[in-house]
C-alpha positions as CSV (number, residue, x, y, z in Angstrom):
1,M,-4.3,-11.9,-14.0
2,N,-6.4,-9.9,-11.5
3,I,-4.4,-8.2,-8.7
4,L,-5.9,-6.6,-5.9
5,A,-4.3,-3.7,-3.8
6,V,-6.1,-2.9,-0.5
7,G,-5.8,0.7,1.2
8,D,-4.1,1.4,4.3
9,I,-5.6,-0.8,7.2
10,V,-6.3,1.4,10.1
11,G,-6.6,0.0,13.5
12,S,-8.4,-3.1,14.8
13,L,-11.6,-2.0,13.1
14,G,-9.9,-1.8,9.8
15,V,-8.5,-5.4,10.3
16,K,-12.0,-6.7,11.2
17,E,-13.3,-4.9,7.9
18,L,-10.7,-6.7,5.9
19,Q,-11.5,-10.1,7.3
20,K,-15.3,-9.4,6.6
21,T,-15.0,-7.9,3.1
22,L,-11.7,-9.3,1.7
23,P,-12.9,-12.8,0.7
24,K,-16.1,-11.5,-0.8
25,V,-13.8,-9.1,-3.0
26,K,-11.6,-11.6,-3.9
27,E,-14.5,-14.1,-4.9
28,K,-16.3,-11.2,-6.9
29,Y,-13.3,-10.2,-8.9
30,N,-11.4,-13.6,-9.4
31,I,-8.5,-12.2,-7.5
32,D,-5.0,-13.9,-8.1
33,F,-2.8,-12.0,-5.7
34,T,-3.6,-9.5,-3.1
35,I,-1.3,-6.6,-1.7
36,V,-2.6,-4.9,1.7
37,N,-0.8,-1.9,3.2
38,G,-0.7,-2.6,6.9
39,E,1.4,0.2,8.3
40,N,-1.4,1.7,10.4
41,A,-3.1,-1.7,11.6
42,A,-1.8,-1.2,15.2
43,E,-4.4,1.7,16.0
44,G,-2.9,3.8,13.4
45,M,0.8,3.4,14.2
46,G,2.6,0.5,12.9
47,I,1.8,-3.3,12.8
48,T,2.0,-6.0,15.5
49,E,2.5,-9.7,15.1
50,S,-0.9,-10.3,15.8
51,N,-2.1,-7.8,13.0
52,F,0.4,-9.3,10.7
53,K,-1.0,-12.9,11.2
54,D,-4.6,-11.7,11.1
55,I,-4.0,-9.7,7.8
56,L,-2.5,-12.6,6.1
57,K,-5.2,-15.1,7.4
58,A,-7.8,-12.7,5.8
59,G,-6.2,-13.3,2.6
60,A,-3.5,-11.1,1.8
61,D,-0.5,-12.6,-0.1
62,T,1.9,-9.7,0.9
63,I,1.9,-6.7,3.3
64,T,3.4,-3.3,2.4
65,M,4.4,-0.8,5.0
66,G,5.3,3.1,4.9
67,N,6.3,5.8,7.3
68,H,5.0,4.0,10.6
69,T,7.0,0.7,9.5
70,W,8.9,1.0,12.8
71,G,6.0,2.1,15.0
72,K,5.9,-1.0,17.0
73,K,9.1,-2.7,18.4
74,E,7.8,-6.1,17.8
75,I,8.2,-5.8,14.1
76,F,11.9,-6.7,14.4
77,T,10.7,-10.2,15.1
78,F,9.0,-10.8,11.8
79,I,10.4,-8.1,9.4
80,D,12.3,-10.6,7.6
81,N,9.1,-12.6,6.7
82,P,8.9,-12.8,2.9
83,K,5.3,-11.6,3.4
84,I,6.1,-8.3,4.5
85,I,7.7,-5.4,2.5
86,R,9.2,-2.2,4.0
87,P,10.1,0.8,1.9
88,I,12.8,0.1,-0.3
89,N,14.6,3.4,0.1
90,Y,15.2,3.2,3.9
91,P,19.1,3.5,4.2
92,E,21.2,0.6,3.1
93,G,21.6,-2.0,5.7
94,V,18.3,-1.7,7.5
95,C,16.6,-5.0,8.2
96,G,13.7,-6.2,6.2
97,K,13.3,-6.2,2.1
98,G,12.1,-3.4,0.1
99,Y,10.6,-5.9,-2.5
100,N,9.8,-9.3,-3.0
101,I,9.2,-11.8,-5.8
102,Y,6.2,-14.1,-5.7
103,N,5.3,-16.9,-8.2
104,V,1.7,-16.9,-9.2
105,K,-0.1,-18.8,-12.0
106,D,3.4,-19.4,-13.8
107,K,4.2,-15.7,-13.5
108,K,6.8,-14.0,-11.5
109,I,5.5,-10.7,-9.7
110,A,7.6,-8.3,-8.1
111,I,6.0,-5.9,-5.4
112,I,8.1,-3.1,-4.5
113,N,7.4,-0.8,-1.4
114,A,8.9,2.9,-1.4
115,I,8.1,6.0,0.6
116,G,8.0,9.5,-0.6
117,R,10.0,12.6,0.8
118,A,7.8,15.5,0.3
119,E,6.0,16.5,3.4
120,M,6.9,13.1,5.0
121,N,9.3,14.1,7.7
122,V,11.4,10.9,7.3
123,M,15.2,10.4,6.7
124,T,15.0,8.2,3.5
125,D,17.2,7.8,0.3
126,N,15.7,9.1,-2.9
127,P,12.7,7.0,-3.8
128,F,13.1,7.7,-7.7
129,S,16.9,6.6,-8.0
130,V,16.5,3.6,-5.7
131,T,13.2,2.5,-7.6
132,E,14.7,2.9,-11.0
133,K,17.8,0.9,-9.9
134,I,15.8,-2.0,-8.5
135,V,13.4,-1.8,-11.4
136,S,16.4,-2.1,-13.9
137,K,17.6,-5.1,-12.1
138,L,14.1,-6.8,-12.0
139,K,13.1,-6.1,-15.5
140,N,14.5,-9.3,-16.9
141,E,13.8,-11.4,-14.0
142,V,10.0,-11.2,-13.4
143,D,6.7,-10.8,-15.7
144,I,5.1,-8.0,-13.5
145,I,6.4,-5.2,-11.4
146,I,4.0,-3.1,-9.0
147,L,4.8,-0.3,-6.7
148,D,3.1,0.7,-3.5
149,F,4.3,4.4,-3.4
150,H,3.7,5.6,0.2
151,A,3.8,9.3,-0.1
152,E,2.0,12.6,1.0
153,A,2.1,14.9,-2.2
154,T,-0.1,14.2,-5.1
155,A,2.7,15.9,-7.3
156,E,5.4,13.2,-6.3
157,K,3.1,10.4,-6.7
158,K,2.2,11.6,-10.2
159,A,5.8,12.2,-10.8
160,M,6.5,8.7,-10.0
161,G,4.0,7.3,-12.1
162,Y,5.3,9.1,-15.2
163,F,8.9,8.3,-14.1
164,L,8.1,4.6,-14.3
165,D,5.5,4.6,-17.1
166,G,6.5,1.7,-19.5
167,K,9.0,0.3,-16.9
168,V,6.6,-1.3,-14.5
169,T,3.3,-2.7,-14.6
170,A,1.3,-0.6,-12.1
171,V,2.1,2.1,-9.6
172,F,-0.6,3.0,-6.9
173,G,-0.4,5.3,-4.0
174,T,-1.1,5.1,-0.2
175,H,-0.7,6.9,2.8
176,T,-3.3,9.8,2.5
177,H,-6.2,7.3,3.1
178,V,-8.6,9.2,0.6
179,Q,-9.2,7.2,-2.6
180,T,-8.7,9.4,-5.8
181,A,-10.8,9.2,-8.9
182,D,-7.8,9.5,-11.1
183,E,-7.1,6.0,-12.1
184,E,-5.6,5.6,-15.6
185,I,-3.6,3.6,-18.0
186,L,-0.5,6.0,-18.8
187,E,0.9,6.6,-22.3
188,K,3.4,3.8,-22.2
189,G,0.9,1.2,-20.7
190,T,1.6,1.6,-16.8
191,G,-1.5,1.5,-14.5
192,Y,-1.8,4.4,-12.1
193,I,-3.8,5.8,-9.2
194,T,-2.6,8.7,-6.9
195,D,-4.0,6.9,-3.7
196,I,-6.2,3.8,-3.1
197,G,-7.8,5.0,0.1
198,M,-8.1,3.1,3.2
199,T,-9.8,0.3,5.1
200,G,-11.0,1.3,8.6
201,P,-13.3,3.7,10.4
202,K,-15.5,5.5,8.0
203,N,-16.7,8.6,10.0
204,S,-13.4,9.8,10.9
205,V,-10.6,12.2,9.7
206,I,-8.4,9.6,7.8
207,G,-9.3,6.9,10.2
208,M,-8.6,8.9,13.4
209,D,-11.3,10.4,16.0
210,K,-12.8,13.6,14.8
211,E,-12.8,15.3,18.2
212,V,-9.0,14.8,18.6
213,A,-8.5,16.2,15.1
214,F,-10.5,19.2,15.9
215,K,-8.2,20.0,19.0
216,R,-5.3,19.6,16.9
217,F,-6.3,22.0,14.3
218,L,-8.0,24.6,16.7
219,T,-5.1,24.5,19.1
220,S,-2.0,23.4,17.2
221,L,-1.2,21.3,20.2
222,P,0.1,17.7,19.8
223,E,-3.0,16.1,20.9
224,K,-2.4,12.3,20.6
225,Y,-4.4,10.7,17.8
226,K,-6.8,7.9,18.5
227,T,-8.5,5.7,16.1
228,A,-12.2,6.3,15.5
229,I,-15.2,3.9,16.1
230,G,-18.0,3.0,14.3
231,K,-19.3,2.1,10.8
232,T,-16.2,1.0,8.6
233,M,-15.4,1.1,4.9
234,F,-13.1,-0.9,2.5
235,N,-11.1,0.6,-0.2
236,G,-8.9,-0.7,-2.9
237,V,-8.4,-1.2,-6.7
238,V,-8.3,-4.1,-9.1
239,F,-5.6,-4.2,-11.8
240,Q,-6.6,-6.6,-14.6
241,I,-3.5,-7.6,-16.5
242,D,-3.1,-9.1,-19.9
243,D,-1.6,-12.6,-19.8
244,I,0.2,-12.1,-22.9
245,T,1.6,-8.5,-22.6
246,N,1.7,-8.3,-18.9
247,K,0.2,-4.8,-19.1
248,V,-2.8,-3.2,-17.2
249,T,-5.9,-3.4,-19.5
250,K,-8.5,-2.1,-16.8
251,I,-8.4,-0.6,-13.3
252,I,-11.5,-0.9,-10.9
253,R,-11.9,1.2,-7.8
254,I,-13.4,-0.4,-5.0
255,C,-15.2,1.5,-2.2
256,I,-17.5,-0.4,-0.1
C-alpha cells in the first residue's frame, strides 16, 4: 500500500500545481490513496466549494483542514461531505467530522485530522487526549490509521509522534509550510515527519507575498497577507506500508 500526503495547498496557484503534478506523482509512486491538506486553498484562508471540487478532481481521496477551516463561510454547505475532514479536537457539536474511514484494496484506512494548541491561537480541546480516545476506538475497526497533525510547534508535533508511536500507522505534520528532513520510522513502528511542506508559490514567505511579509516584520502592523505569484512547487511524502503488518516500511519525501 502506498499512501501519499500532499502539503498545504496555497491559493489558486497551489491548486493549479496540484492539478498539474499530482497525476504524475501518483503514477510514478503507484499511489493507492491520496490525502491533501486544503485549508489554505482559498488564497491562503480557508477553502471554497470550487477549490474542494478542483482538489478532488485533481486526484485527492480526502482533504484535511486546520486553523483556517472556517475561513470561508461556504464551507458549511459541504463540510459534511465524507471527502473533507476538519480537526477532531474542535469542541463537541461542531459540524463536520474529525476523521473518516475509507475502503482501499481490501483495507480499511482511517484518516484523522487534529490541530495543535501551542502558538496557534485557537480555542480547541486537547489534541492528545482527543486523538488518543479516537485511536483507541478505531484500533479494532481499521487496518491503517494516519494522522495529519496541523500544528505550529515542532516540539508539539514530535511529542504527538512519540505519544502515538505503535498506536497508529503514521503521523505527519502540516501548517508551517516548510518541509522538514526528519522523516523516520519510530521505535514502535509509526512513520513520522514533522512537516510535509506546501504546494503553491515557491518564491514566497510560506506562500505569501514577500513585500507584504517585510512590512509586517518591519512595522509590526497587521498588513493583510496576499498570496505570492510566479513559480510554484509541490511538496508531500509517500508512506510505503507493508500489506501484512500494516506498518510503514519506507518514507519518501517529495519536493518538486
